[in-house]
N, C-alpha and C positions, 0 to 999 in steps of 0.2 A: 534367381540363379541356384541351380542345384549343382553340387559336384559329388564323385563317390572317390572315396580313398581306400584302397585296399594295399596292404603292405605285408612282406612276410612276417610271420609270427601272429598276424592278426586271425582270428578264427572267423569273423565276419567283417564285411566292409563298413565303412562309415559314409553315410549319405547326409549331406548338409543343405539346409536353406539359409545358412548365415555364411555371408561370402567372406568375412574376415573373422575367423575363429581365433580368439586369444590363445597363445601357447598353454596357459594352465588348462584351459578348458579342453583343448586338443588333447593334451596329455591324458586328461581323464576319459575322453572318448576311446582314445587308444587302449586304455585299460579295460573299459568296456568291450571292446571288440576282440580282446583276448580272453574274456571271461568265459569259464567253461559252460555256463548256462545260458549265455545270452544267444539268441535266435535270429538268424537271417542278416540282420544289419542293425547298425545304430543309427538312430535318426537325430539330428540336431536342427531345432527350430531357428528361426531368425533373431530370436532375442537371446540366444545361448551366451552363456558367460560362466566362468568358473565357480563350482560350488564346493561341496564337501563329499567327496568320494565320486559323485556323477556331476556332470555340468546342469546348471539350472538351464532349463529349456531342451532337456535331453528326453528321448522316448527310447525305451528297448522293450523287447519281448523276450520272456524266459520261458525254457521248457522246464516245466514241474519245479519252478524255484521261485523263492521271493527275496529280494535284497532290501533290507531295511533302509539302507542310505540311498536306494534307488527311489524311494519315496520320500525321504526326508524328514526333518524333526516337526515341521508344522504339517503333520498329517491333515489333509483336508483343507488346507489353505484353499481360498477360492474367492469368487466374486459373487455380488447381487447387484441387480439393476431393476428399476423399475420406471415406466413413463408415467407422467402425470398429465392432467388436462390442462395445467396452467400453462399460459403463454410466456415466453421469455420477456416480452415487454411490460408483465405485470411486476418483474423484479427490479430491485435497485440495491444500491450498495447497503443502505440503512436496512432493509429488510433481509438482505443476505447476511449481514452482520449479526443482527439479532437471531436469525436462525442458527448460526453457528454457536452462538452462545447458549441457546434452547438444547442444542445436540450435546454440547459437552456438560449441560446439567443433567441429562436424562440418560446418556451413554457413557459409561466410563471408558476414558481414553488412556494409553500410555501402558508402558510395561509396569507389572505389578500393581495397576490399577483395578480396583473391583468394586462393587457394592459393598457398603459396611455391613449389610446383613446377608444370611444365606439366601441364595436364589432358589427359586422354586423349579423343580423339574416337571411339574404337572403339565401334562400335553406332551411331554418328551417320553417316547417309548422304552427308553433304556433306563436301567437302574444301576447305579455305579456299584452298589452293595453286591450286585452279580459277579462281579470281578475281584471281590475281596480276597480270594485265593491266589491271584496272580503275584508274580514276583515283584511287580512294579508298584502294587498297591501299598500305599501307606496312608496314614490317618491325614497327613499332609497334603498327600496327592488328592485325597477325596475332599478335604476342604477347600483346595484350590479349584477343584473341578466344579463344586457347587458354586463357589464365589464369582468364578470367572464366565460363567454362561451368559451371554448377553453384553460382553464387553468387547471393546475394539482390540486391545493390545497396542503394541509400539512398532517401530521399525517403519517397514513401507506400507504398513496398513492404513486405510483412510476411510473417511467418509466424504462424499463429494457431491455437490449440486452441479448440475450440468445443462448445457443449452443444445438441443439437436438442430440441425440445420433447417428443419422444416419449422422451427420456431417454438418447440415445447420444451418443458424443463423436465429432466430425468433426474433420478437419484441413483447413485451408485456406491457400493460399499466393497471393501477388500478386507477380509479377516479369516481367521482359521479356527483350530482345536486349542488354541492357547496353551497353557502348561501341560493339559492332558496329552495332546499329542506329542509334545517334546518328551515327557515322562517315558510314554510307551516305546517311542522311536529308540530313545537313549538305551532302555533296558534291553529291548530285542537286539539291537546292533552289537552290545557287549555280549550277549548270550551267542549270537551267530558267530562273533570272533572267537569266542572261547571254543565252540563246537567245531568250527572248521579247523583249528589247530590241532584239535583232539583227532579228528577225521583225517588230519594231513592233507586237506583240500588243497589243491593248486589253484590259487587265485591270484591276479596280477597285482591286486592292491588290496591290503588289509582292510581297507575302508569300504571294501564291496563284498564282505562277508555275507553269507547267505544261507537260507534254509530250504531243504527240499519242501515243496508247497505240501507234499501229502506226509510229511512227518508231524509227529506231535508238536513240535516247537513251530514248524511252519504254519499249521491249522491254528494255533493259538496266536500267531502273530496275525494271520489274516482276520481272526475274529476280532482282537483287540484294534487292528487297524480299523475296522469297520466301526466299531464303538467311537473312535475318534472322528471317522468321517461323517457318522450322524451327529456326533455332538458338534463338528464345525458347520453343518448344515442347519442344525437347530439354532446355533449361536448366531450365524447371519440372519436367520429368519426372525430372531428377537431385536437384533440391531436394527434390521430393516422397518419392523413394526414401530419401533420407537422413533426412527428417523421420519417415518410417515405422519405419526403423530405430531412431531414437532413441526413439521412441515404444514399440516393443517392448523395449528395454532397460528401461523403466521399468513397462510392462505385458506381461509376458511371454508372455501368453495373447492378445495382440492379434491380430485377422484383419482383413483389408480388403476393401471392396467395390471394384468397378472405378473408378479414379480418373477424374474429370473434368478436362479441360484444354483452355482455349478461349482466343482472341484477342480483344482489345478495340480494337487500333490497327491497322488495315490496309485494303487496297483489293482488291476481289474482282469479276471479271466475272459480274454476275447478270442474270437477266430481271426486269424491272419495268416495268408498263403496256405490255406488249406489244413491249419493247425490250431489247435486250442492252446493259447499261451498266456501268461500273465504279462500283461502289458503295464510298465512302469512308466508314469508320466510324472516327471520332476520338474515343476515349473512349465507345463505344458498343458493344453486344454483339449479336450476331446472334440473332434470335428467330424463326427459322422455325417452321413448324406442328410442334409436339411436340419441337422441339429444346431440350436441356437448357443451362441457363446459370446463371451466378453473378452475384449483384449484391451486393457487400460494403457494409457500412456503416462508420462510423469505427471505430477501435480499441477504443471503449468501448460500440459500438451493435451491434444486430443485424446479421446478414447472411441473405440469401436464396438458396436454390436454387430456380430458377424454370423454367417450361416455356413455350416460345414459342408464340404464337396465330397466327403468320403473317401479321400485319396489314401489308397492303400500303402503306397510307398513312405507315407509318414506315420504309418499304423493310425490312420484316420485321427490325425492330432495337428494341432496348430500352436502358436506362441501363446503364451499366459500374459504377455505384457510388451513393454519396449525392451525391458533386458538392460542392465547396468553397462556404462562404459567406464565409470570409476568406482572405486569402493568407497565406502563412506568415510573413512579417514582421508583417502586421496582427495576427495571431494572438499573436505573441510580445511584441509591445508592449502589447496590450490586454488579454490574459487574465492570471490570477494561477496560480502553480503550485498554491496550495491549492484554487481552484476546479477546476482541471484533475484535481488529485488525486482530488477528491470525484466528478467526473464519472465517473471510472475505475472507482468502486465497489470491489468486491472482485476485480477482474481482475488477476491476475498481469502484472506489466510492469516493465521497468527505469524508473528515474526519469529525469525530462526532462533532456536534454543540455544543455550550455552551447553558444551560439553563439560562433564563433571569430574573425569578420570584421566589419569595418566599425563603424559607429556602435552596432550591437548586441552587439558583442563582450562577453561575459560574461553576457548575458542568457540565460534558458532558451528552448530552442526548443520552443515550444508549437504549432508548425505542424500537427502532426498529432493535437492535443487533439480530443476528441469535439464542443466547442464551435465549432471551425474548420469543421465540415461541417454540410450540410442534415440535417433529420430523415429518416432512411432509411424510416420507415413511411410518411411522407407522400410520399416519392418513389415508394414501391411503389403506393401508392394512386392516384397520378396516372397510372399506366400499367397499369391493369387490363385495359384493351382491347388490351395489346401482349402481356402474360405471365400466367400463372397461378402463384403462389407456391405450391410444392409442401413445402419444408421452410424453417423459421424457426429461426435458429441464434443462440444468445447467446455473446459471448466469454468464455473462462475463462483464457486466457493468451495474451500477445502478445509476439513478437519483432520489433522495427523493425531497419531498416538504420541 
């Protein structure tokens, strides 16, 4: 179901595929609709929920402008997936548990985790030294960028073994640009805020500070965002290669089709409604005509491989996942481990970790439990005018950061 909301004071209307937009996300969408650079309308995907500055699951076009917080801090966060020739019937709990242990040995997982030695950028066209004159560049940023390439990260990033409805095993990953994207995004958001104050730019919310795309600062942000996008793409490629190697260790006759590798946090210059605009997708996936995308569910729910329909009203976009209905802390405080274990069914996964800080110290981290997320099947149903589901996948084993 779609609805359009246009109120006095809004520069453009809001169009949503999310039937119940939470108040915080709707307030952020209203700020976007009042933004001087936002073009035509604000689009909210069915997984929409409150983010920082702009809702997760939000899409906007901007006239000659880029908004760092409308891309987000995990620049280039995205998905990877590949189909194998292995039948689901060839798997069992023992093999899947062994595979997850191999994955954790070969792919560093979790925040702050990286290989103990510097990673090689061989085969990666970018050279971080080319950016040594940028304001965000430090020896620490360089060191982390070198060490983090090929690592999963934490939070909602994952590595998952899945079963398709036609009986084949698939491999799926979710990761991004790690510390590099965060460093670039934070630097440019602070710079945009400083310049918008200097220019006395009228913006509805300071978290939506922006650059003219043709300004020196705008061009530098676009260049450095592109670095982070390329880094994220390469990061997923390396993770997937190690994932496939681990899979072949357990299933020696495994073969793989061509991997899918896509972003869902980025800005790109595209033509919409007869104008070239900077489309910002924050927690949203490109769904151009016949374009292949990935929409994952929670760690205990189905995921989908989809094909875009090229719907202009969404700026040819779709959701990037199921979307949260509980914050991490809300889930950890209100859910029980028994209920979360039950929701996971027979999926192989590590038990829930303990939180280490603040008032929740010692509690189980249930922020990634299935109950913390929206129903992925309902989310897919809400956007059948944006995408065509082509493969439905059920989780068999999950490794979280």
